[in-house]
C-alpha positions in Angstrom: 114.6 108.1 122.1 111.2 110.2 121.3 108.0 108.9 122.9 106.4 108.4 119.3 106.4 105.2 117.5 106.4 106.9 114.1 107.3 110.0 112.6 105.9 110.6 109.1 107.4 113.4 107.1 104.9 114.9 104.4 106.8 116.2 101.6 106.1 118.9 99.1 108.5 119.4 96.2 108.7 121.9 93.6 111.0 121.5 90.5 113.1 124.5 90.4 114.7 123.2 87.1 113.3 120.3 85.0 113.8 116.8 86.3 114.5 113.7 84.6 113.9 110.4 86.7 114.6 107.7 84.2 112.4 104.5 83.7 113.5 101.3 86.0 110.7 99.0 84.9 112.0 97.2 81.7 108.4 96.7 80.5 107.4 100.2 80.7 110.9 101.3 79.3 110.5 99.0 76.3 106.9 99.8 75.7 107.5 103.6 75.8 111.2 104.0 74.4 111.2 104.8 70.6 114.7 105.5 68.9 116.7 107.6 71.1 114.0 108.5 73.5 114.8 108.2 77.1 111.6 107.9 78.9 110.9 109.3 82.5 109.1 107.3 85.0 105.5 106.9 85.2 103.4 105.5 88.1 100.8 102.8 87.6 98.0 105.4 88.0 99.4 107.6 85.4 101.6 110.3 87.3 105.1 111.3 86.9 107.4 110.0 89.9 110.9 110.0 91.0 112.6 108.0 93.6 114.8 110.0 96.3 115.7 107.1 98.5 119.3 106.7 96.8 119.8 110.5 96.7 119.1 111.0 100.2 121.0 108.3 101.6 124.0 109.4 99.2 123.9 113.0 100.6 123.5 111.7 104.2 126.6 109.6 103.8 128.5 112.5 102.3 127.4 115.2 105.2 128.3 112.5 108.0 131.3 111.2 106.6 133.3 112.7 109.6 130.8 110.5 111.8 132.1 107.3 110.3 129.1 106.6 107.8 130.0 104.1 105.1 130.0 104.7 101.3 127.5 102.7 99.6 128.5 103.8 96.4 131.6 102.0 96.7 130.4 99.2 98.9 126.7 98.2 98.1 126.5 95.8 101.1 126.9 98.5 103.6 128.9 98.1 106.8 125.5 97.4 109.0 126.9 99.6 112.0 127.2 103.2 111.2 124.4 106.0 111.6 123.2 105.6 107.9 122.9 101.7 107.9 120.9 102.1 111.0 118.5 104.5 109.4 118.4 103.2 105.6 119.5 99.6 106.2 122.1 97.6 104.5 122.2 94.3 102.5 120.1 91.6 104.4 118.7 94.2 106.9 115.8 96.5 106.5 116.2 100.3 107.8 114.1 102.4 110.2 113.3 104.8 107.4 111.3 104.0 104.2 110.6 106.4 101.5 107.7 106.7 99.1 108.7 108.1 95.4 107.7 111.6 94.8 104.6 111.8 92.6 103.4 114.5 90.4 100.2 116.2 91.6 98.9 116.7 88.1 98.9 113.7 85.6 101.9 112.5 83.7 101.0 114.3 80.5 100.3 117.7 81.9 103.9 117.8 83.7 106.3 116.2 81.3 107.7 117.5 78.0 110.3 116.1 75.4 113.3 117.9 74.8 116.2 117.1 72.3 119.9 117.0 73.4 122.9 116.9 70.8 125.1 113.7 71.6 128.6 115.0 71.9 131.4 112.4 70.7 133.4 111.8 73.9 136.7 111.3 72.0 136.4 114.2 69.6 134.3 116.6 71.7 132.2 117.5 68.5 128.7 116.6 67.7 127.7 113.2 66.7 126.6 112.5 63.0 123.9 110.3 61.8 122.0 107.7 63.9 122.2 108.5 67.5 123.3 112.2 66.9 120.9 113.4 69.3 119.0 112.2 72.3 115.3 113.0 73.1 114.4 113.2 76.6 111.4 113.2 78.7 111.6 115.7 81.5 109.3 116.7 84.3 108.9 120.5 83.7 110.0 123.4 86.1 107.4 124.4 88.5 105.9 121.0 88.8 104.7 120.1 92.5 105.3 116.5 93.6 104.4 115.1 97.0 105.5 112.0 99.0 106.3 110.7 102.5 109.2 109.4 104.7 108.2 107.3 107.5 110.6 106.9 110.4 110.1 103.8 112.8 111.6 104.3 116.5 112.6 108.0 115.4 115.4 109.9 117.1 115.9 113.4 117.2 119.3 112.8 115.1 116.9 110.9 112.4 115.1 114.3 111.7 118.6 116.2 111.7 119.9 113.8 109.3 117.0 113.7 106.8 116.7 117.4 106.8 120.4 117.8 106.2 120.0 115.4 103.3 116.9 117.2 101.9 118.9 120.5 102.1 121.9 118.9 100.1 119.4 117.7 97.7 118.0 121.2 97.1 121.4 122.5 95.9 122.7 119.4 94.3 119.6 117.8 92.6 117.8 114.6 92.4 117.4 112.3 89.4 119.6 112.3 86.3 121.5 114.8 84.5 122.1 117.0 87.8 125.7 118.0 86.4 123.6 119.9 83.5 121.6 121.9 85.9 118.7 119.5 86.1 117.1 118.2 89.1 116.7 121.1 91.4 113.9 121.1 93.9 112.7 123.0 96.7 111.2 121.1 99.7 108.6 121.6 102.2 108.4 119.4 105.2 105.5 118.6 107.4 106.1 116.6 110.4 103.4 114.2 111.9 103.7 112.1 115.0 102.0 108.7 115.1 101.7 106.1 117.6 100.9 102.3 116.9 98.0 102.6 119.1 96.5 105.3 116.6 96.0 102.4 114.4 94.0 100.5 116.8 91.7 103.4 117.3 91.2 103.7 113.9 90.6 100.0 113.1 88.0 100.2 115.7 86.3 103.1 114.4 86.0 101.5 111.1 84.7 98.2 112.6 82.2 100.4 114.5 81.0 101.7 111.1 80.7 98.2 109.5 78.8 96.7 112.3 76.1 99.4 112.4 75.8 99.2 108.6 72.2 98.0 107.5 
């Protein structure tokens, strides 16, 4: 066990190919969806965002399958005993690792473009005709920079190993949707910061001193 109470991994991600994140908030989806448009996710303050928790956990489970990690893709409850359940949690128990969504450095309208994709009929393998013949997709454009954090409570060296391995897998295999069509490729830069719970006490004391001294 490391001596620090917390490790914070500061992430900088650069889109190597366009990213499609999907919009999981129903109100926003209804408000922004028009016809066959598939909207990408927008943060409350107007930036493009993408969740990486599911992708990173999924890659970690695949990488450490030989160590007995469970497959939450098949069993959403999780076993509650394996390496990834300890780190990421399972149904009814919070994990030690928490994730912030990656958020674009520039505002949504500066990094998101719409592209049109033909809709292939699954039965015939030909282009669909008429209504629904194409899908309009909002994509975070190639070259976009996004930032976020991963916070690890009671960290171990194994945690750092697992997370870095999963991030490397994400670089090759992608995050978000439509990865089988080449979307979702990213390059991560990771900076680690060690934090103790006592650091927050010191920060609180410093802020209190400022407030007391204010006229």
